[in-house]
ROSE-4610 file (N, C-alpha, C; in Angstrom, 1 decimal, always signed):
// ROSE-4610
residu = [M/M/M/A/A/A/I/I/I/R/R/R/H/H/H/H/H/H/L/L/L/I/I/I/D/D/D/R/R/R/P/P/P/P/P/P/P/P/P/D/D/D/L/L/L/W/W/W/A/A/A/V/V/V/L/L/L/E/E/E/E/E/E/E/E/E/T/T/T/L/L/L/Y/Y/Y/G/G/G/E/E/E/W/W/W/V/V/V/A/A/A/G/G/G/A/A/A/A/A/A/S/S/S/S/S/S/R/R/R/S/S/S/E/E/E/R/R/R/G/G/G/R/R/R/W/W/W/P/P/P/Q/Q/Q/V/V/V/G/G/G/S/S/S/S/S/S/I/I/I/A/A/A/Y/Y/Y/T/T/T/L/L/L/R/R/R/V/V/V/G/G/G/P/P/P/K/K/K/E/E/E/F/F/F/R/R/R/G/G/G/R/R/R/T/T/T/T/T/T/V/V/V/R/R/R/R/R/R/L/L/L/D/D/D/R/R/R/P/P/P/H/H/H/A/A/A/L/L/L/E/E/E/L/L/L/E/E/E/A/A/A/D/D/D/S/S/S/G/G/G/P/P/P/L/L/L/G/G/G/T/T/T/A/A/A/R/R/R/I/I/I/A/A/A/F/F/F/D/D/D/I/I/I/R/R/R/P/P/P/W/W/W/G/G/G/D/D/D/N/N/N/K/K/K/T/T/T/L/L/L/V/V/V/I/I/I/L/L/L/D/D/D/E/E/E/H/H/H/P/P/P/L/L/L/Q/Q/Q/G/G/G/F/F/F/G/G/G/G/G/G/A/A/A/L/L/L/H/H/H/N/N/N/S/S/S/V/V/V/M/M/M/D/D/D/A/A/A/V/V/V/L/L/L/Q/Q/Q/V/V/V/R/R/R/H/H/H/R/R/R/T/T/T/M/M/M/L/L/L/A/A/A/R/R/R/L/L/L/A/A/A/K/K/K/V/V/V/V/V/V/E/E/E/D/D/D/G/G/G/T/T/T/V/V/V/E/E/E/R/R/R/N/N/N/G/G/G/R/R/R/P/P/P/A/A/A/S/S/S/T/T/T/A/A/A/E/E/E/V/V/V/P/P/P/E/E/E]
num = [1/1/1/2/2/2/3/3/3/4/4/4/5/5/5/6/6/6/7/7/7/8/8/8/9/9/9/10/10/10/11/11/11/12/12/12/13/13/13/14/14/14/15/15/15/16/16/16/17/17/17/18/18/18/19/19/19/20/20/20/21/21/21/22/22/22/23/23/23/24/24/24/25/25/25/26/26/26/27/27/27/28/28/28/29/29/29/30/30/30/31/31/31/32/32/32/33/33/33/34/34/34/35/35/35/36/36/36/37/37/37/38/38/38/39/39/39/40/40/40/41/41/41/42/42/42/43/43/43/44/44/44/45/45/45/46/46/46/47/47/47/48/48/48/49/49/49/50/50/50/51/51/51/52/52/52/53/53/53/54/54/54/55/55/55/56/56/56/57/57/57/58/58/58/59/59/59/60/60/60/61/61/61/62/62/62/63/63/63/64/64/64/65/65/65/66/66/66/67/67/67/68/68/68/69/69/69/70/70/70/71/71/71/72/72/72/73/73/73/74/74/74/75/75/75/76/76/76/77/77/77/78/78/78/79/79/79/80/80/80/81/81/81/82/82/82/83/83/83/84/84/84/85/85/85/86/86/86/87/87/87/88/88/88/89/89/89/90/90/90/91/91/91/92/92/92/93/93/93/94/94/94/95/95/95/96/96/96/97/97/97/98/98/98/99/99/99/100/100/100/101/101/101/102/102/102/103/103/103/104/104/104/105/105/105/106/106/106/107/107/107/108/108/108/109/109/109/110/110/110/111/111/111/112/112/112/113/113/113/114/114/114/115/115/115/116/116/116/117/117/117/118/118/118/119/119/119/120/120/120/121/121/121/122/122/122/123/123/123/124/124/124/125/125/125/126/126/126/127/127/127/128/128/128/129/129/129/130/130/130/131/131/131/132/132/132/133/133/133/134/134/134/135/135/135/136/136/136/137/137/137/138/138/138/139/139/139/140/140/140/141/141/141/142/142/142/143/143/143/144/144/144/145/145/145/146/146/146/147/147/147/148/148/148/149/149/149/150/150/150/151/151/151/152/152/152/153/153/153/154/154/154/155/155/155/156/156/156/157/157/157/158/158/158/159/159/159/160/160/160]
x = [+78.9/+78.4/+77.3/+75.9/+74.7/+74.4/+74.2/+73.8/+72.5/+71.8/+70.4/+70.0/+69.3/+68.7/+67.3/+66.6/+65.2/+64.3/+63.8/+63.1/+61.6/+61.5/+59.8/+59.3/+57.9/+57.3/+56.5/+57.6/+57.2/+58.2/+58.3/+59.3/+59.7/+61.2/+61.5/+61.0/+60.3/+59.7/+58.4/+57.9/+56.7/+57.7/+59.2/+59.5/+59.8/+60.7/+60.8/+59.7/+58.6/+57.6/+57.3/+57.6/+57.4/+58.4/+59.8/+61.0/+61.0/+60.1/+60.3/+59.1/+58.5/+57.0/+57.6/+58.0/+58.9/+57.7/+56.5/+55.4/+54.9/+55.4/+55.4/+56.8/+57.8/+58.9/+58.1/+57.4/+57.0/+56.2/+55.8/+55.1/+55.8/+57.3/+57.9/+59.3/+60.0/+61.2/+60.8/+61.4/+61.0/+61.2/+60.4/+60.7/+60.4/+60.0/+59.8/+58.4/+58.1/+56.5/+56.7/+55.4/+54.9/+56.2/+56.5/+57.6/+56.9/+57.7/+57.5/+58.8/+58.6/+59.6/+59.8/+61.2/+62.3/+63.0/+63.3/+64.3/+64.7/+64.5/+64.5/+63.3/+63.5/+62.5/+63.1/+62.4/+62.8/+62.6/+63.4/+64.8/+66.0/+65.9/+67.1/+68.3/+69.2/+70.9/+70.7/+70.9/+70.9/+69.3/+68.2/+67.1/+66.9/+66.1/+66.0/+64.4/+64.1/+63.2/+63.0/+61.9/+62.2/+60.9/+61.1/+60.2/+60.5/+59.9/+59.7/+60.5/+61.3/+61.8/+61.2/+61.0/+60.6/+61.5/+62.0/+62.7/+62.3/+61.8/+61.0/+59.9/+60.0/+59.2/+59.4/+61.1/+61.5/+61.2/+61.2/+61.1/+61.8/+62.5/+63.6/+63.2/+63.5/+63.5/+64.7/+64.5/+65.4/+65.4/+66.2/+66.2/+67.3/+66.5/+67.0/+67.5/+69.1/+69.4/+70.2/+69.5/+69.8/+71.4/+72.3/+73.8/+73.9/+73.4/+73.7/+72.4/+71.9/+70.9/+71.8/+71.3/+71.9/+70.5/+69.4/+68.4/+68.1/+68.2/+67.3/+68.2/+69.1/+70.2/+70.4/+70.6/+70.9/+70.1/+70.1/+69.7/+70.5/+71.4/+72.2/+71.5/+71.4/+71.2/+72.0/+71.7/+72.5/+71.1/+70.9/+70.3/+70.8/+69.9/+70.7/+69.4/+69.5/+68.8/+69.2/+69.8/+70.4/+71.3/+70.7/+71.8/+71.9/+71.3/+71.8/+72.8/+72.9/+74.1/+73.8/+74.4/+74.3/+74.6/+74.0/+74.2/+73.9/+74.9/+74.6/+73.9/+72.7/+71.9/+71.7/+72.6/+72.3/+71.5/+70.7/+69.8/+70.8/+70.8/+70.9/+69.9/+69.5/+68.1/+68.4/+68.2/+68.4/+67.0/+66.9/+65.6/+66.0/+64.9/+65.1/+64.5/+64.8/+63.7/+62.7/+61.3/+60.1/+59.4/+59.6/+59.2/+59.2/+60.2/+60.6/+61.9/+61.9/+63.4/+64.0/+65.4/+66.1/+66.8/+66.4/+66.9/+68.1/+69.0/+70.2/+70.4/+70.1/+70.2/+72.0/+72.3/+73.9/+73.8/+73.8/+73.8/+74.8/+75.5/+76.5/+76.6/+76.9/+76.8/+78.2/+78.0/+79.2/+79.5/+78.4/+78.9/+78.3/+78.6/+77.8/+77.7/+76.8/+76.4/+76.5/+75.9/+75.9/+77.4/+78.2/+79.4/+80.6/+80.4/+81.0/+80.7/+79.7/+79.6/+79.2/+79.4/+79.3/+79.9/+79.7/+80.4/+79.4/+79.9/+78.7/+77.4/+77.7/+76.3/+75.1/+75.4/+74.7/+74.4/+75.4/+74.8/+74.1/+73.7/+72.8/+71.5/+71.7/+70.3/+69.9/+70.8/+70.6/+69.5/+70.1/+69.9/+68.4/+68.0/+66.6/+65.8/+66.2/+65.6/+65.1/+66.3/+66.1/+65.3/+65.5/+64.1/+62.9/+62.6/+61.4/+61.1/+62.1/+62.1/+61.6/+62.7/+62.6/+61.1/+60.3/+59.7/+58.2/+58.3/+57.1/+57.3/+58.7/+59.0/+58.5/+58.1/+58.0/+56.2/+55.7/+54.2/+53.8/+54.3/+53.9/+53.8/+55.1/+55.2/+54.4/+54.2/+53.3/+51.9/+51.6/+50.1/+49.6/+50.6/+50.3/+49.4/+49.2/+48.4/+49.2/+50.6/+51.3/+51.1/+50.6/+50.6/+51.7/+52.0/+53.1/+52.6/+52.4/+51.7/+50.6/+49.4/+48.3/+48.3/+48.9/+49.2/+49.6/+48.7/+49.8/+50.9/+51.8/+52.9/+53.8/+53.4/+53.9/+53.8/+52.8/+52.8/+54.1/+54.5/+55.7/+57.2/+57.9/+59.0/+60.0/+61.2/+62.6/+63.6/+64.0/+65.3/+66.3/+66.9/+68.3/+69.6]
y = [+95.5/+95.8/+94.8/+95.3/+94.3/+94.6/+93.8/+93.9/+92.7/+93.2/+92.5/+92.7/+91.7/+92.2/+91.8/+92.1/+91.8/+92.0/+91.0/+91.1/+91.7/+93.1/+93.6/+93.3/+92.8/+92.2/+93.6/+94.6/+95.9/+96.7/+97.4/+97.9/+99.3/+99.5/+100.8/+102.0/+102.6/+103.5/+103.5/+102.4/+101.9/+102.2/+101.5/+101.7/+103.2/+104.0/+105.4/+106.2/+106.1/+106.7/+106.7/+105.6/+105.3/+105.9/+105.7/+106.5/+107.8/+108.3/+109.7/+110.2/+109.6/+110.1/+110.0/+111.0/+111.1/+110.5/+110.9/+111.1/+109.3/+108.2/+106.9/+106.4/+107.0/+106.4/+105.2/+105.9/+105.0/+104.0/+104.0/+102.7/+101.6/+101.8/+100.8/+100.7/+101.5/+101.5/+101.0/+100.1/+99.4/+100.1/+100.4/+101.2/+102.7/+103.2/+104.5/+104.9/+106.2/+106.2/+107.9/+108.2/+109.7/+110.6/+110.3/+110.9/+112.4/+112.8/+114.2/+115.2/+116.2/+117.0/+117.5/+117.8/+119.0/+119.7/+119.4/+120.4/+119.9/+121.0/+120.9/+119.9/+119.6/+118.5/+117.5/+116.5/+115.1/+114.6/+113.5/+113.3/+114.2/+115.0/+115.9/+115.4/+116.1/+115.6/+117.0/+116.5/+117.7/+117.9/+117.4/+117.3/+116.3/+116.4/+115.5/+115.5/+114.3/+114.4/+113.8/+114.1/+114.1/+112.6/+112.1/+111.0/+110.6/+109.5/+109.0/+107.8/+107.3/+106.0/+105.3/+104.2/+103.4/+102.0/+102.0/+101.0/+100.3/+99.0/+98.4/+99.8/+100.0/+100.9/+102.6/+102.7/+104.1/+104.3/+105.8/+106.3/+107.5/+108.0/+108.5/+109.2/+110.6/+111.5/+111.6/+111.0/+110.7/+111.8/+111.7/+112.6/+111.7/+111.6/+111.0/+111.9/+112.1/+113.2/+112.7/+112.9/+112.5/+113.0/+111.7/+112.2/+112.1/+111.2/+110.9/+110.4/+110.8/+110.6/+110.4/+109.1/+108.9/+108.1/+108.8/+108.1/+107.7/+106.6/+105.8/+104.6/+104.7/+103.6/+103.3/+104.8/+104.5/+105.8/+105.3/+106.7/+106.2/+107.0/+107.0/+108.0/+107.6/+108.2/+108.0/+109.4/+109.0/+109.2/+108.1/+108.3/+108.8/+109.6/+109.9/+109.8/+108.6/+108.5/+109.2/+110.2/+111.0/+109.7/+109.4/+109.2/+107.4/+106.7/+105.6/+105.9/+107.1/+107.2/+107.6/+107.6/+107.6/+106.3/+106.3/+105.0/+105.4/+104.8/+105.0/+103.8/+104.3/+103.5/+103.7/+102.6/+103.0/+101.8/+102.4/+101.5/+101.5/+100.3/+99.9/+99.3/+99.9/+99.7/+99.1/+98.0/+97.4/+97.4/+97.6/+96.5/+95.1/+94.3/+92.9/+92.0/+91.5/+90.7/+91.6/+91.3/+91.9/+92.4/+93.8/+94.5/+94.3/+93.8/+93.7/+94.5/+94.6/+95.8/+94.6/+94.4/+94.2/+95.3/+95.2/+96.0/+95.8/+96.2/+95.7/+96.8/+96.5/+97.7/+96.9/+98.3/+98.3/+99.3/+98.7/+99.6/+99.5/+100.5/+100.2/+101.7/+101.3/+102.5/+103.4/+104.9/+105.9/+106.3/+106.7/+107.3/+106.8/+107.4/+107.3/+105.9/+105.5/+104.2/+103.3/+103.2/+101.9/+101.8/+103.1/+102.8/+102.2/+102.5/+102.2/+100.2/+100.0/+98.9/+97.9/+98.3/+97.7/+96.2/+95.2/+93.6/+92.9/+91.7/+90.7/+90.3/+90.5/+90.4/+91.6/+92.9/+93.9/+93.6/+93.3/+93.1/+92.0/+91.0/+89.8/+90.8/+91.7/+92.0/+93.0/+93.8/+94.5/+93.6/+92.0/+91.5/+91.1/+91.0/+91.0/+92.0/+93.0/+94.3/+94.6/+94.4/+94.6/+93.6/+92.5/+91.4/+92.1/+92.6/+93.4/+94.4/+95.4/+96.5/+96.2/+95.3/+95.3/+94.5/+93.7/+93.1/+94.2/+95.1/+96.1/+97.1/+97.5/+98.3/+97.7/+96.5/+95.4/+95.6/+95.6/+95.4/+97.2/+98.2/+99.4/+99.4/+99.0/+99.2/+98.6/+97.1/+96.1/+96.4/+96.8/+97.4/+98.4/+99.1/+99.9/+101.1/+101.5/+102.5/+103.9/+104.1/+105.3/+105.9/+107.3/+107.8/+109.1/+109.0/+109.9/+111.1/+112.1/+113.1/+112.8/+112.5/+112.0/+110.8/+109.5/+108.5/+107.6/+106.4/+105.0/+105.1/+104.5/+104.8/+104.0/+103.2/+102.2/+102.9/+104.2/+104.7/+105.7/+106.3/+107.1/+106.7/+107.7/+107.1/+107.7/+106.6/+106.9/+107.3/+108.4/+108.8/+107.7/+107.7/+106.9/+107.4]
z = [+96.1/+94.8/+94.7/+94.5/+94.3/+92.8/+91.9/+90.7/+90.5/+90.0/+89.4/+88.3/+87.7/+86.2/+86.3/+85.7/+85.2/+83.9/+83.6/+81.9/+82.2/+81.8/+81.6/+80.5/+80.3/+79.3/+78.8/+78.6/+77.6/+77.0/+75.9/+75.5/+76.2/+75.9/+76.6/+77.2/+76.0/+76.1/+77.6/+77.6/+78.5/+80.1/+80.0/+81.3/+81.5/+80.4/+80.6/+81.2/+80.5/+80.8/+82.5/+83.3/+84.7/+85.2/+84.9/+85.3/+85.5/+84.4/+84.6/+85.3/+86.0/+86.8/+88.0/+88.6/+90.2/+90.8/+90.8/+91.6/+91.8/+90.7/+90.9/+91.9/+92.5/+92.6/+94.2/+94.9/+96.1/+95.3/+94.6/+93.7/+94.0/+93.2/+93.1/+93.5/+94.3/+95.1/+96.7/+96.9/+98.3/+99.5/+100.4/+101.4/+101.3/+100.2/+99.9/+99.8/+100.2/+100.0/+100.0/+99.5/+99.1/+98.5/+97.6/+96.5/+96.1/+95.9/+95.3/+94.5/+93.6/+92.8/+93.9/+94.2/+95.1/+94.2/+93.3/+92.4/+91.1/+90.0/+89.0/+88.3/+86.7/+86.0/+85.8/+86.9/+86.8/+85.5/+84.9/+85.5/+85.0/+84.7/+84.2/+85.0/+84.8/+85.7/+86.5/+87.8/+89.0/+89.6/+88.8/+89.4/+90.4/+91.6/+92.4/+93.3/+93.8/+94.1/+95.9/+96.9/+98.4/+98.2/+99.4/+99.8/+101.3/+101.9/+103.0/+102.7/+103.5/+103.5/+104.9/+104.7/+105.9/+105.8/+107.2/+107.6/+109.0/+108.7/+110.1/+110.4/+111.6/+112.4/+112.1/+111.7/+111.6/+110.5/+110.3/+109.0/+108.7/+107.7/+107.4/+106.1/+106.0/+104.8/+103.8/+102.5/+101.5/+100.6/+99.8/+98.7/+97.3/+96.2/+95.0/+94.2/+93.9/+92.7/+91.4/+90.1/+89.0/+88.8/+88.6/+88.5/+86.9/+86.2/+85.1/+84.1/+82.9/+82.2/+80.9/+80.4/+78.8/+78.3/+78.2/+77.5/+76.0/+75.6/+76.3/+76.8/+77.3/+77.8/+79.1/+80.1/+81.2/+82.1/+83.3/+84.2/+85.8/+86.1/+87.4/+87.9/+89.7/+90.6/+92.1/+92.7/+94.0/+95.0/+95.5/+96.8/+98.1/+98.7/+100.3/+101.3/+101.8/+103.0/+104.4/+104.5/+105.9/+106.4/+107.9/+108.6/+107.9/+107.3/+106.4/+105.2/+105.0/+103.8/+102.7/+101.8/+100.3/+99.6/+98.4/+97.5/+96.2/+95.0/+93.8/+93.0/+92.5/+91.7/+90.2/+89.7/+88.3/+87.4/+86.7/+85.5/+84.0/+83.9/+82.6/+81.8/+80.6/+80.0/+78.9/+78.3/+77.1/+76.4/+75.2/+74.5/+74.3/+74.5/+74.8/+73.5/+72.8/+71.6/+71.5/+70.8/+70.7/+71.8/+72.0/+73.0/+74.3/+74.6/+76.0/+76.3/+77.7/+78.0/+79.3/+79.1/+80.0/+81.1/+82.0/+83.0/+83.9/+84.1/+84.9/+85.9/+87.2/+88.1/+89.5/+89.5/+90.3/+91.1/+92.5/+93.6/+94.5/+94.9/+95.6/+97.1/+98.2/+98.9/+98.7/+98.9/+98.8/+99.8/+101.0/+102.2/+103.1/+104.3/+105.6/+106.2/+107.2/+107.5/+106.5/+105.5/+104.6/+104.0/+103.4/+103.1/+104.2/+105.0/+106.4/+106.7/+106.4/+106.8/+105.8/+104.4/+103.5/+103.2/+103.0/+102.9/+102.3/+102.1/+101.3/+101.8/+103.2/+104.4/+103.6/+103.5/+103.0/+101.7/+100.4/+99.5/+99.5/+100.4/+100.3/+100.3/+101.5/+101.6/+100.6/+99.8/+98.6/+97.4/+97.4/+96.0/+96.7/+97.9/+98.6/+98.0/+98.2/+98.0/+96.6/+96.1/+94.4/+93.6/+94.3/+93.3/+93.7/+95.2/+95.2/+94.5/+94.3/+93.8/+92.1/+91.3/+90.2/+89.6/+90.9/+90.6/+90.4/+91.4/+91.3/+90.3/+89.9/+88.9/+87.6/+87.2/+85.9/+86.4/+87.7/+87.6/+86.8/+87.4/+87.1/+85.9/+85.1/+83.8/+83.1/+83.3/+82.6/+82.8/+83.8/+84.3/+83.1/+82.7/+81.4/+81.7/+82.9/+83.4/+82.9/+83.0/+83.1/+81.7/+81.3/+80.2/+79.9/+78.6/+78.1/+77.2/+77.7/+76.8/+76.1/+77.1/+76.7/+75.9/+75.6/+75.3/+75.8/+75.7/+76.3/+76.1/+77.3/+77.3/+75.9/+75.4/+74.7/+73.3/+72.7/+72.0/+71.9/+73.2/+73.1/+72.4/+71.8/+71.2/+72.3/+71.9/+73.1/+71.7/+71.8/+70.9/+71.3/+70.1/+70.3/+70.5]
C-alpha cells in the first residue's frame, strides 16, 4: 500500500473543481493522456472516464470508475489499466488552516499483474509516481484556471 500526502495552497472547493473535471485527468495523473467521459456524470458513483496510459514506449487504454464519493471529504476510484490490472485510488481531502487543503492519497493494486507482483519495491515506485502526480494536481489547482459554474473555483461552495 502506498500512501502519500500533499498540502495544496488553495481551499477544498478549488481542488474539487479539478477533480470533477474529467477532461483534466490527463493533466495531473502521471502517465495518463487524452481523458474523456465514458459513462455517467463524473464524479458520481459508477461513472467512468477513459484515457490512454503511457508506460515508456507502450500505450494502454485505461478506465477509471468512481466507487465512492463522500464530497467534500473523500473520492475513491478504481483504475483499470488492462493488462496492468486494477487499483484502488483513494483521496482523503481535508481543509487545512487558512485556505489550504491536505490531500492524502492511498493506492494499492487489486487485481491482475499489479496485484500479483505487489511488494515493497512496487510501493516505492508508486511513491515516486504519487509525488509527481500530487505535485501536478497541486499545480493545476493552484493555477486557478479551472472555473466552476462560470465562477473561479475558489468561489464555488462545497457542501459539508
